[in-house]
N, C-alpha and C positions, 0 to 999 in steps of 0.2 A: 504494500500500500504506500502511496506517495502523498499522504496528507499529513501536514503538521499543523495542528490547531494553534491559534494565537490566544494570548491573554487567558481568560477563564473559560475557554471553550473546550469541549471534549468531542471526540469522534466515537460513535457507538455503532454496533451492528446488531440489528434486531434479531432476537431468537425466534425460532419458528413457533407459530401458534399451535395449541393442542389439537390433535386430530380427533380425540374422543373426549367425552365428558367424564366426570367421576363416576357416573352411573353406567358407563360403557356405551353411550350413544355415539355413533360415528358422525362427525360434522362434515358437511360439504364445504367447499371453499367459500361459497356465498354466505354461509352461516357463521364462519369464523370471525371473531373480533380481531381488530388490529392488536398485535401483541404489545404488551407494555413492559416486558422485561427485555433488557438488552445487555450486551457485553461491551465494555469499554475497550477500544483498540488503540486509542491515542489520547494523550492529555496535554493541554497547553501548560505553559509555565506559571500561570497566575500573574501576580504583580498588581499594579495599581489600575483599577477599572472604575471609571466614573468618580475619581478622586478618593476611592477607598482601597485599602490593601486587601487583596483576595488571596487566600491560601488555598491551594488545591487539596481537597480532602478525599479525592478518589484517585485510583491508580489503574493502570492497564491491567486487564483481566478481571476487574470487579464486575459483578452482575448488578445492574441497577434497575430500579423501577422508575418509569417516566410517565408523564401524562400522555394521553392518546395522541395529541396533535402537537407535541413539542418539537422544536428544532426545524432544521431545513434538510430535506432529503437530497442526497447527491449520489451519482453513479460514477465510480472510478474503476477502471479496468474490468468492467462487467459486474462488479460487486456493488450492492446498494448499502450506503452508510447514511447516518444522520449526524449532523453537527448541531450541537446545542450548548448553551451556557451551563456551567455547573449549577447555577441556581435553579435551573429547570428540572434537575434530577430530584425526585421525591425521596428516594431511600436507596440504601445499599442492601441487596438481598444476601443474607448470610447463609 
């Protein structure tokens, strides 16, 4: 991958949506919701953003929970990624 995020931005790759429900029902592609769990593939350096010091609290390889429509989707080398600010990440999945 050739993306290096700037400031407080991170690059994530969305994880695949579940194919079946907990009850065992198989979902069609139209019935699947947009996944909200992603893996971080690149992290910006942080620094001063809008006059405030921002310390990066996530790292490459972390699985995170994001809101459904956060960030900007980009396609690089045939792979789809999303670039968003660290503040748009809701939680780290442990």
